[in-house]
N, C-alpha and C positions, 0 to 999 in steps of 0.2 A: 195358170202352172202349167210347165210344157208335159210333164210327167203326166200320166194320167187317173194315177191312183197314189194312198201314202204306204204300199209295202213295193220291196224290187228284189226278186231273186236274180241274183248278176254269177256270172258262171263264166271261169278261163277255163282251156284244156287243149291240151295237146292230141293229135288224133293220127297214126303211121301215116305216109305218104300212100301206101300198096291198098287204103281202104276209105281216102276221104272222096273219092268221086260215089260211094255209096254211103257213108257217111252226110254227106253234103245231101245226097237225095232223100235221105234217111228223115233228117232234122228238118227239110224246110215241106215233105210231102206229107210226113207223118208224126212226128214229134211236137216241133211249133205247135200245127192244129191242132193237138192231142192237148196240150199245157194250157192253151189259147181257149180252148173249149172249155175248163174247169172253169164253175163258179168262183165268180171274183176277179178269176183271171182277166186282163184289160190289153193287152197288147203282150205281144213277143218281138224280140229285134236280136237280129246273127249278126255277125262281122267277122272279118278276115283281118290277121293281121298287117300293118302296114312296119310298124318296127316296134318290137318287143317282144316278149312271149309271155305267156302260151300264143300258140296261133291264132285259137278261135276265141272268140269273143260273143256271149250272148246274154240277154237281159230277158227278163218279165216284170212287168208293170202290173201290181193286183191294187183290187178299192181300199185293202189295208194288208197291217201287215200280219195280220190274224191267218188270211186265207191261206198263210203260205204253210201253217200249223193245219190248217181242217181237215176235214173227216175224207171230204171229195180230193183234195190232192194228195193225201197218204195212203187212199186207197190206189190211185193211179201209181206210185210209187215203189207202193208193195205189190203190184200184180202187173210188169212190164210184159208188152205187146214180144213175140216172138221176134220180130226185126231188133228191137231194142235190146232184147237177150243176145244177138249176135253182134250188133254194136258195140254196146257197154264194155266189154274184156278190151278193147281198142283204144278204150277212153283212158287218157293218162293226164299225169299231175295236174289233177283236178281242184279248183280250188274253186268252192260255192257256199255263197255266202247268203242267208237272208236276212235281209236287211230292210230298215224303216227309211222313211225318206226325212231326213232334219231340214233340207231346204232348196227348194228348186226353181229359179230364173229361167225367163228369157221366153222363146216362142219358137216350137215349131220341129222336127227334127231336122237332123243336121247330116251330112255325108259322111263326115270322117269322126271320129269320138275319142279323145284322151282320157284312158283309164289308171287312175291310182289306188292301189289298194296301201292300205298304212297299218303299222302294226300302233297300237295307242302306249302312251307315257301314261302311267297311272297320275290322278289329281289333277290333270290337264283339258280333260274333257272340254266341259263348260268354255273356258278360254279361246280351245281350238276351233268349237264350234260357231263361238262370237265373231272370231276373227274372221271366218271364210264365210259367215254369212253376212256381214257388216262391212268387212275392209275387200275382201280377195275377191268374192265374187260380183259385187258392183264394180271393181275397176274391169273385171275379167270379161262381163258381158258386155262392156262398154268396145273392145275392143273390134275391130272392123272382120266380120269374117266369122265371130263368135255367133251362136244362135243360143245357147241355152248352156247352163252349169249346177249342176247337182252335187248335193251331199247326202251320205245314206251312212246309217249307223249298223255295223253287222249284230246279230244277234247269235252269240255263241252255243247256247242252249237250243235254239232252235235249229241253226246248222249242224248238230251232232247228233239229231236223231236219227237212229240207223233205218236202214231200209232195205228193200230187195234190189234197185237198184245203185245202191252204196255197196251189196256187197260183191256186184261183179266188179269192180275196180279193185287194182293189185293195193293200193294201199288208200287212208282217210284219206277226205278232204282238208285240202288247207281250208283258212276261215282267216277273211280281212277283220280288225276292230273298226276303221273308217275307210269310207271309199268317195274318192269324189269322178266325177264325170264333166267333161267338157266336149261339147257339140260344138260341130261347126262347117263349113262351108266345104273346106278342103284340111289337107294335114297341114299344106306350108301355115294353114293361118295356126295350127294348134304347135306347131315347130316354134313358132315365133315366140309364141306364148312361152314356152318352155325354156326356148334358149336366153330370150333379152329377163329372165329371172324374175318375169314376173308372178311367176308359179315354179318353182325350184325344189330340189330333195332338201336343199338347206336352208329353205324358206319354210318346209314344212313339217323340218325339226325343229326349226326354232320357236314355232309359235306351238308344236306341243306332238306331232310324230316322234316315234322313236323309229322308224322306218318305213321306205315308199318304194314300191315298184310301180314302174311306168310302162304304158305302153300306148300303142297310136294304131286305131284298128278303121278299117273301111267299112260300110253298111253295105250288107249281101242281100238280108231279105227283114220284111217288117211284114206283120201279118197281127189285125185287131180281133179282139171277139167280133165286132161288127161284121168284118168281113167274111165269118163264118154263118153269117145270119142269107139264108135262102128267100 
């Protein structure tokens, strides 16, 4: 399985252009090492938008979904560093979804990723997850250039937990019900998948989603817990 664990913290947001240089420096040199250094966090990846909003996307793979509500993680969220306190208020339009990995296939990490954030339709989850796992992903994963595909289920209760870091943002975080990631060697591969209706909003809604927000992103930086071992 290409994802390293069974939990994922998936985060999308915008940052004002005049602070992006400092934001990028903070995120790569302090924030990601801080997060990946928490027990149970296995790897973090950050991306910049090719097409879609918000502009920035990053996610963290954890050993289990329970790590995302662990005392170690909560302690970090409620004790932001001074640099985090400077950057935090500039983070806008935040969607932060703590989630469980439902299904994951493929091998390796792609240079580009397609993200789909969905609102669920009541009583369609079982059918939707079965369709994605048994029909959609096997079809997509055989397309040239695709390296991996992942289906996640958001945990609204865990994602809603109030923290000091959340208090710095101007409005509550958005939370997705279901999430799909498709990883590929480049954005052209992802565009072909979306435009030929192998994967489309119409198809997602037909099989159980109420709505879908789509974006494609290029990989900026990846850091694993093993990278921090000296």
